[in-house]
FIMAR-224930 format. One record per atom (N, C-alpha, C): residue in one letter; x, y, z. Coordinates in steps of 0.2 Angstrom, whole numbers, plus 5000, padded with zeros to 4 digits. Layout:
# residues N
aXYZ/...
# end
This chain:
# residues 128
x446049404029/x445549424025/x445049374023/x445349314022/x444849254020/x444449234026/x444749234032/x444349224038/x443849274040/x443949334038/x443449384039/x442849374034/x443049354028/x442549344023/x442149284025/x442449224027/x442149164029/x441649184035/x441849224040/x441449244046/x440849284043/x440949324039/x440349364036/x439849314032/x440149274028/x439649224025/x439349184030/x439649164035/x439349124040/x438749154043/x438849224045/x438349264048/x437749274043/x437849284036/x437349294031/x436949224031/x437349174030/x436949104029/x436549084035/x436849104041/x436449094047/x435849134047/x435849194046/x435249234045/x434749204040/x435049184035/x434549154029/x434349084031/x434649054036/x434448984037/x433848974041/x433449024043/x432849024047/x432249044042/x431749004042/x431149024038/x430849084040/x430849104046/x430549164049/x430849224046/x431549224047/x431949274045/x431949284037/x431849234033/x431849234026/x431149264024/x430649254028/x429949284027/x429949354028/x430349374034/x430349444036/x430749484030/x431249454028/x431649484022/x431149494016/x430749444015/x430349454009/x429849504010/x429549514016/x429149574018/x429449634017/x430149644018/x430449704018/x430649724010/x430549674006/x430649683999/x430049733996/x429449724000/x428949763998/x428949834001/x429449854006/x429449914009/x429649914016/x429749974019/x429949974026/x429349944030/x429549914036/x429049884041/x429249894048/x428849904052/x428949914059/x429049844062/x429349834068/x429449774071/x428849734072/x428349774074/x427649744075/x427349714069/x427449754063/x427249724057/x427549664055/x428249664056/x428649604054/x428449544059/x428249554065/x428049504070/x427349474068/x426949514066/x426149504065/x426049434062/x426349424056/x426149354052/x426349294056/x426749304061/x427049244065/x426649234071/x426249284073/x425949284080/x426549274085/x427049314085/x427549304090/x427649374094/x427949364099/x428049424103/x428549474100/x428549534102/x428949584099/x429749574101/x429749544107/x430449514109/x430749464104/x430349414103/x430549364098/x430649394091/x430249434089/x430349464082/x431049504082/x431149544088/x431749584088/x432349534088/x432349474091/x432949434091/x433049414083/x432549394080/x432649384073/x432849444069/x432649504070/x432849564067/x433649574068/x433749564075/x434449574077/x434949524073/x434749464071/x435149414067/x435249444060/x434649474058/x434649494051/x435149564051/x435049604056/x435549664056/x436249644057/x436349594061/x437049564062/x437349544055/x436949524051/x437149494044/x437149554039/x436949614041/x436949674037/x436349674032/x435849634033/x435349624029/x434749674030/x434749694036/x434249744039/x434549804042/x434249864041/x434449924044/x433849944048/x433949964054/x433449984059/x433450064061/x432950094060/x432950164062/x432450174067/x432550214072/x432050224078/x431750294077/x431050294076/x430650354075/x430150354081/x430350394086/x429950394092/x429950324095/x429350294096/x429350234099/x429350174094/x429350194088/x429350134083/x430050124080/x430150064079/x430750044076/x430550024069/x430850064064/x430750044057/x431350014054/x431149954050/x431649914047/x431549914040/x432149914036/x432149914029/x432749864027/x432649844021/x433049794018/x433749824015/x434249794017/x434849804013/x435149744010/x434949734004/x435149674000/x435849663998/x436249713999/x436949703997/x437349643999/x437249624006/x437649564008/x437449504004/x436849504001/x436649443997/x437049433991/x437349483989/x437849483983/x438449443985/x438649443991/x439249403993/x439049323993/x438449313996/x438149243996/x438049223989/x437849263985/x437649243978/x438349223974/x438849263976/x439449253972/x439749183975/x439649173981/x439949103984/x439549043981/x438849053980/x438449003977/x438548993970/x438749053966/x438849043959/x439449003957/x439949003962/x440548953961/x440248883961/x439848863965/x439648793966/x439148783960/x438748823958/x438248813953/x438648803946/x439248833945/x439648823940/x439948753940/x440248743946/x440548673947/x440048623945/x439448623948/x438948573946/x438748573939/x438648633936/x438448633929/x439048593925/x439648603927/x440248573923/x440148503924/x440048483930/x440048403932/x439448373928/x438848403928/x438248373925/x438448373917/x438748423914/x438948423907/x439348363906/x439848353910/x440348303909/x439948233909/x439448223914/x439048163914/x438648153908/x438348213906/x437948203899/x438348183894/x438948203893/x439448183887/x439648113888/x439748093894/x439948023896/x439347973894/x438747993896/x438147953894/x437947953887/x438148003883/x437948003876/x438547963872/x439147963875/x439647923872/x439547853873/x439247833879/x439147763881/x438447753882/x438047743877/x437347733878/x437247663882/x436747663886/x436647603890/x436347553885/x436447483887/x436247433883/x435447433883/x435147413877/x434447413878/x434247353882/x433747353886/x433547303891/x433347243887/x433447183889/x433247123886/x432447113887/x432147093881/x431447093882/x431247033887/x430647043890/x430546993895/x430346923892/x430546873895/x430346803892/x429646783894/x429346753889/x428646733891/x428646683896/x428146683900/x428046633906/x428046563903/x428346523906/x428346443904/x427646413907/x427346373903/x426746343905/x426946283909/x426646273915/x426846223919/x426346163918/x426646103918/x426246043918/x425946023924/x425346013925/x425045983931/x425145913931/x425345883937/x425545813938/x424845783940/x424745723937/x424145683939/x423545703936/x423545743931/x422945763928/x422945743921/x422445723918/x422445693911/x422145743907/
# end
């Protein structure tokens, strides 16, 4: 079960690891888009866009329906809940660690810095 969950998270994070795919997901939050519409902002071929969409589909983040010759994509954000749950654990870990650091720093305040010493005047040799 753990290996299956790890593989699923790997697929989700792989899909999210690409800026183009993240932008495509953002576009899909605004509503359904065709593959052409998703490809347009990137000036990429439909084949390249389709590869990105397949990665998103593999992660379960996109559902594609075929209507005639058009492929309509829509967002399925439910896999993001798994990724968010995984990230929340580490957010809690770091929050706890930072709280511990704050308590430590408040209990042991740093010594105030020594004031700088005034520069010494140098005597010039041979001058009266």
